[in-house]
C-alpha positions as CSV (number, residue, x, y, z in Angstrom):
1,M,-22.0,-97.3,14.8
2,A,-23.7,-100.5,12.9
3,T,-21.2,-102.8,14.5
4,Y,-23.1,-101.4,17.6
5,L,-25.8,-101.4,16.4
6,W,-25.8,-104.8,15.4
7,R,-24.2,-105.9,18.9
8,K,-27.4,-104.7,20.4
9,Y,-29.8,-106.1,18.4
10,A,-27.8,-110.1,19.1
11,D,-28.0,-109.0,22.7
12,Y,-31.5,-108.3,22.6
13,V,-32.0,-111.6,20.5
14,Y,-30.1,-113.8,22.6
15,T,-32.0,-112.2,26.6
16,K,-35.3,-112.4,24.4
17,W,-35.7,-116.0,25.4
18,E,-34.1,-115.3,29.0
19,R,-36.5,-112.9,29.8
20,T,-39.8,-115.1,28.2
21,L,-38.6,-118.2,30.1
22,L,-38.1,-115.8,33.5
23,W,-41.3,-114.7,33.1
24,D,-43.2,-118.1,32.2
25,M,-41.6,-118.9,35.9
26,V,-43.0,-115.9,37.5
27,E,-46.3,-115.9,36.0
28,P,-48.0,-118.5,38.1
29,F,-47.1,-116.6,41.4
30,R,-48.5,-112.9,39.8
31,R,-51.0,-111.3,42.7
32,P,-54.9,-112.9,42.3
33,K,-57.2,-110.9,40.7
34,T,-59.1,-108.3,42.9
35,F,-62.5,-108.4,44.4
36,T,-63.4,-105.2,45.0
37,P,-65.9,-104.6,42.1
38,L,-67.8,-107.9,43.6
39,V,-68.3,-106.9,46.7
40,T,-69.6,-103.9,45.4
41,I,-72.0,-105.1,43.8
42,Y,-72.7,-107.3,46.4
43,V,-72.9,-104.2,49.1
44,C,-75.1,-102.3,46.5
45,A,-77.5,-105.1,46.0
46,F,-77.8,-105.2,49.7
47,Y,-78.5,-101.7,49.6
48,T,-80.9,-101.6,47.0
49,G,-83.0,-104.4,49.0
50,V,-82.8,-102.4,51.5
51,I,-84.8,-99.3,50.4
52,G,-86.9,-101.2,48.2
53,A,-88.1,-102.7,51.8
54,A,-88.5,-99.6,53.2
55,I,-90.3,-97.6,50.5
56,T,-92.5,-101.3,49.9
57,E,-93.4,-101.1,54.3
58,Q,-94.1,-96.9,53.7
59,L,-96.4,-97.7,50.8
60,Y,-98.0,-100.3,52.9
61,K,-98.6,-98.3,55.6
62,E,-99.9,-95.0,53.6
63,K,-102.6,-97.3,52.0
64,Y,-103.8,-98.9,55.9
65,W,-104.1,-95.6,56.8
66,E,-105.9,-94.1,53.8
67,E,-108.4,-97.3,54.3
68,H,-108.7,-97.0,58.1
69,P,-107.8,-93.5,59.4
70,G,-106.7,-93.4,63.1
71,Q,-105.8,-96.5,63.7
72,E,-102.6,-98.7,64.3
73,V,-101.0,-100.7,61.3
74,P,-100.8,-104.1,61.8
75,L,-97.2,-105.7,60.9
76,M,-96.8,-106.1,57.2
77,K,-97.0,-110.0,56.3
78,P,-93.7,-110.9,54.3
79,L,-93.7,-111.0,50.5
80,F,-91.3,-113.5,49.2
81,Y,-91.6,-116.0,52.6
82,G,-94.4,-118.3,52.8
83,G,-93.7,-120.3,55.5
84,P,-94.1,-119.7,59.3
85,W,-92.8,-117.0,61.4
86,R,-93.6,-115.4,64.6
87,V,-93.0,-111.6,66.2
88,M,-91.2,-111.6,69.1
89,R,-92.9,-107.8,70.5
90,G,-96.2,-107.3,68.9
91,D,-99.2,-108.8,66.6
92,V,-98.5,-111.8,64.5
93,P,-101.1,-110.7,60.6
94,P,-104.5,-112.8,60.7
95,M,-102.3,-115.1,58.1
96,G,-99.6,-116.2,60.5
97,K,-101.2,-118.7,62.8
98,F,-99.0,-121.3,63.2
99,D,-97.4,-122.7,67.2
100,L,-95.0,-122.2,67.0
């Protein structure tokens, strides 16, 4: 039995460097890391922004209706964009007097 165990141990030690060499050659060809967590974070951030914009616009409408009951609510000026912008079908807010 002892001879059998010593032979197994010798085979293990001898083949250990072969396995190390083999895996050192295979390691550069591993699958790349998945982008799933990154994509999930981006999707969550996008929909968080969409929901935030919808809530902001609804609060703007409710505040305008409280101050001007029965009137049509004008378009809301963009919060984070100060450059020129236009509306294709509708009125441009008073701050948006640009020649486009």
